[in-house]
N, C-alpha and C positions, 0 to 999 in steps of 0.2 A: 655595329653596334659600339656604344660607346660604354667604357669598363664606370661603372657607377661606385661599386663598393669594390673590397679584396675581403670579402666577409669567407670565402669557401678557402684563403689561403692560411686566415688568420684563425680558422678555427682548427685545419690544421697543425700549423704553428703551437698550438695551443695541446694538442692532441684531441682537441674535442669533435664533433661531429655532426650532422641535421641532428640526429635522433637527441643529442642534449638541448638543443631551441625548439625543437619537438615538445620536450618537457617542461621546459622553462618558459614559453610561451603559450602552451594548451591549445596549440593550432595543429592542420593541419599538416601531411609529408607532403605534401603537394607545394602548401604555402611558402615553405623553406626550402624547397627543390628551388621554388625560382627565386630566393632573394638569393640565394650563391650561386646559380648559375646567371646573375643580374638583370632577369626577364619582368624583375617588379621588386619594388625597392620598399622593405618596414617604412613604417614612421618611424622619426627623430626620435620619439621616445622610443623605442625598441631599438635604436643601436644604442644609447646611452645604457640604457641595461646590459644587452648586449658586450658594450666595453667594460659594464661593472662586472657585470659577471665569470667575465676572462682577466680582468683586474688590470685593463691595459685604457691606455689614453685614446678614446674617441678616435682622436685623428688616426688611429693606427689603423683603421675601418677603412679606410679613404685614398691612404698614403703609402708609399710602399715602405717597406719595414724599417731602410736606412733612413727615412725624411729627417732623421733628428741631426742626421752630420752633415 
């Protein structure tokens, strides 16, 4: 399986978890679980909102943490 996003890693890096995204979007736990396990992808608007919520560059959700180096 190709890894599409780094959502799980980024949440951990920022001290957040699935429950934070469940609250942010008002979606089911199973939905967020599919996102963080790369079984389903949120739409681009949700990725943008996640980046905004975490105060990160949206590219951090897709590239390794050191992509800027």
